[in-house]
N, C-alpha and C positions, 0 to 999 in steps of 0.2 A: 693574706697577712702582708704587711709591709716588709721589705727586705732590710729596713733600717729601724732601729728602737728609737723611734723619733720622739717619744716622751721620756726618754732617760737622761737624767742630768746627774754629774758626779764632781764633787770637790776632793782631790787626793792630796793629802799633806804628809810629806816624809820630811821630817825636820832636818836630817842630815847634819851639815855643819852648823855649830852654833858659836855665838859670840865668845863663849868660853870653851875653848878647844876641848877640854877634858870631858865635856859632856856631848861630844859630836858622835852621831850614829850614821856612818856612811851607808850602812845596809839599808836604812829606810828609804833612802833615794832609789836604790835598786828595786826595792819593793813597789813604790808607787809607779815608777817608770815601766815595770812588767805589767802591773795592773792597767795603766793607761793603754799600753799596746794591745791587750786582750779585750778591753772594753771597746776600743775604737776600731778593731778589725772587723771589716764588713762580713767576714766569714766566720766570725765567732760571735761576740756579744752585740756587735753592730750598732753601738752608740754613734751618733754623727760625730765625725772628727772635726770639731770646730769649737770656738770659744764660747759659743752660746750653749753648749751642752757638756763640755768637760773642762775643768781647769786644774792645773797642777802646781802646787807649791812646794818648794824644797829649798834647802840650803839658806842663803841670805833672803830668798823670797818667802820663807816661812816665818814671817814676823807675826806678832800678836795682831797688828793692824791689818795686814793682808789676809790673815785667817778670818777675822770679823768681817772684812770687806768680802771675802769669798762667800761666807754664809749669807750676807746681804744680797750678793748676787743670786743665790739659790732662792732666797725669798721672793725676789722679783721674778724669776723664771717660774716658780710655782703659781704665782698670781697670774701670769700670762698663759699658762698652761694647766687647766684644770684636770688634766690626765697625767700630771707629772709624776714620775718616780724619781726619787732623790737619793743618792748614795753619798754619805760623808765618811771618809777613810782617814783616820790620823794614826800615824806611827811615830812614836818618839818616847821620851821620858814623861813619867808622871809622879807626882809626890803629893804627900798628905802632911798638912800641918797639924801637929799633935795638939797645939795650943788652941787653935780655933775650929778644929775639925773641918777644915777647908781642903778641898783637892785642887790640884793645879797641873795643867799641861805645860811642859817646858819647851817653848818654841825657840826659834833661833836667836832673839834678841833678849832673852831673860838674863837676870843677873843673880849667880848663885848666892851672893851675900844679901839680896833683897828680892826674894822670890814673891813674897806677898804683893809687892808693888809693881813687879815687872813681868811675871809669868801670866798666862791666861787662866783665870780662875774657872773652876767648874761652874759657878754661878753664872758668869758671863757667857761661857760657851753654851750651857743650857738655855739661857734666855734668848741667845741668838738662834738657836735650833727651833724654839718654840714659835719663832716668828715665821718659819717655813711652813706654810699651810698646805702642804702637798698631802695627797691621799696616802701616799706610800713613801715612807722615809726609813731607810736602813742606815744605821750609825755603827761603824766599825772602830774600835779603838785598840790599838796594839801598844800598850804602855805597860812598862814593868821596871824593875829596879835592878835587875841582875845582870851579871857579866855574861850571860848567854847571847845578848845582842851585840855587844862589843866589849872588848876588855877595857875600854875607857870608862864604862858605865860603873865599874867597881872602884874607880880610882877617883871620881868626882866627890867633891865634899860640899854640902849644902849648909845653910845656916842652921843654928840649933833649933830643935823642935820639928824639923822637916824630915819625913821618912819617905824614902824613895819606894814606891810601891805600885802595884796594878790598880786598876780602877776599882774602887769600893762599890760594894752592892748598893749603898745608899745614892750613890751618883748614877748608877744604872737605873734606879727606880725613879729618879728625877727625869732622865733623859727619856724614858719611855712614856712619860705623861702625854696623853692625847691619843687619838684614833690614828691608825695606820703606822704605828712606830715599832721597829724592831731595833735591838740593841745587841750587838756582838762584842765580846771582849776575847782577846787571844789567851789570856792566862787569869789567874785568880790570886788574890792576896799576895803573899811573898814569893810566888813562883816567877820564873823568868819566862821571857819570850825567846826562845833559841833560834840561832841561825843554822842553816845547813852547813855541813862540814865544808863544802866546796866554796862557802861564802857568797854564793850568788844571790841569796835572798832568805827571808826568815821561813822557818818551816811553816808557819801559820799562812803566809801569803802564798807560798808554793801550792798548799793544798787548797787555798781559796781559788787559786787560778785554775787547778784541776777541776773543782767544782763548777766554775763558770764554763768550762768547756764540756761539762756534761758527765763528769765522773759518777754522779749519784742519779743520773736520770734514766728513765726507760726509753726504749728505742722508739717509741711513738711520741715522745715529748718533742715540742718545737720551742720551748721556752725554759728558762732556769728560774726556778722558785726559791723562796726563803727556805723551804724545807729541804731542797737539794743541798743548799749550802750547810745547813745544820747537819743533815745525814753524814755528809762527807767530812767536814771538820770535826765533828764530835767523835768519829772514829779514828781518822788518820793521824791528827795532831798528837794526841796522847801516844799512839803507837809509834810514830816516827821519832818523837823526843826519847821515848824509853830506848829504842834501838840505837840512835845516833848518839845519845849523851847519857843514857842511863839516869835520867831525870824526869820529873813529873811536870808537864804542862797541860793544863785542863781548860779548854775554851768554855766560855760561858754564853748562853743565849737567853734573851728575854725579848717580850714583845707585847704590844697591846694592838695586834693587826691580825688579820687573816693571812693566809698563805699566798702573798702577792708575788708577782713576776718582777725580777730585777734585770732580766737581760734575755735576749734571743739566744736560742741553742743553735750553734753553727750556722749563723746567719738565718735562722728560722727554718732550716732544713732538717734538723735534728740529726741523730746519729743512726747508722745503720745497725740492726739488731745483732749482726755478726761481730761487731766490734765491742760489744757491751759484755761484761761478766757480771751477773747480777749478784754480788756478794754483799751488797748493802741492803738494810732493811727499807721497805717502803714506809712513807709517812702516813699515806691515806689508802687503805685496802678497800676493796669492794664492799666488806662488811662494816667498814668503820667511817663511812661517809655519812655521819650524823650531823656534824656542823663543823666547819673549818676550825674554829676556835678550839673545839674539844679534840679534834684530830691532831692539831698542832701541840696542845697541852700534853697529849698522850705521847707523842714523839718526843717531846722535850723531856719528859719523865723517863722514858725509855733510854735515851742518851745519858741522863744522870745516873740510872741504875747501872748501864754498861761501864761508866766511869768508876763508880763506886766499887764495882766487882773486881776492877784491876788492883784496888788497894788490899782486897781481903776484908773480912767483916770486922776484924778488930782494929785495922789501921785506916779506916776512912777518916779523913780530916773533918773537924768539927763543922767547918763552913759548908762542906759538902753534904754532912748529915742535915743540916739546917735546910739547905736547898731542896734536898729530897723530901723532907717533911712538908715544906711549902707547896712543893710541886704536886704531891700526892693529895694534898688538901684542896688544891686548885682543880685538880682532875675530878675529885669526888663531888665538888660543888658544881662543876659544870655537867657531870653525868646526871646528878640530880636534877638540875634545871632542864636539861633536854629530855629527861625521862618524862618529867611532869608536863 
């Protein structure tokens, strides 16, 4: 195995400072800088540390035009490398237009009084992503409305009909269209994406970095897969948010992909068995290797059921009940298909 994850490409976007200071999110810059450090560390994820494999946009650089140009760059890299694995990470505000049912990402140069004409629409973002013909594409969106990310988030005022909110499920469905797509969001609906009390980074990114370093891997693993990220984030983010803030933050995962590799594990060396405490469930057991798609669906359902259990039977939110029903139906359909 190569000591470098030579087919890995990443665009990391932490909006940070915005042209309208009341909507600035400094912690998002800390998030993407921490991710860049882990991804390019040759002893960890081992992405090549150059502009051909990883690009970072933040503060004044996180403009609408620069984000679209970054996605165009990924499109070109995927054409040149048929084995490309692409990661797109966005951390910042998101808002929903109640009058048009359109979702927007609020980048550096958006104008609060003219969101529809200045922010990055879900339609444009999705269209640019669809042009990236990589076999493996992971999109991570950390967008929410609440004061958990920064006190300024609660003080900003958008034009009428705009509701600051996390990524709607309809947008997720659009993003995952095509083969080899996985979409992660840090929270759901009106939930917050909370930062750690020490202010170093968001809870979600903190646990993402843990997972990229092997927190949900077995000692024999030499790579980090989508399932490892799901296992760890699905368990730790809700737990940490409850302990630190007595609030609910429920990550969401959806995909049209098999369980693909997103990085090397400790530079491809893996971790020693003595350093691993196996407290997290495995996504694919020896008895469960029927088909990767079925195994992934079963694990996704297990994560949803664990999250629902934390609310108690009578307090499960409506959106989570709906997701459980949809995922149970998907698992049943896949089981029937592979049984036949």
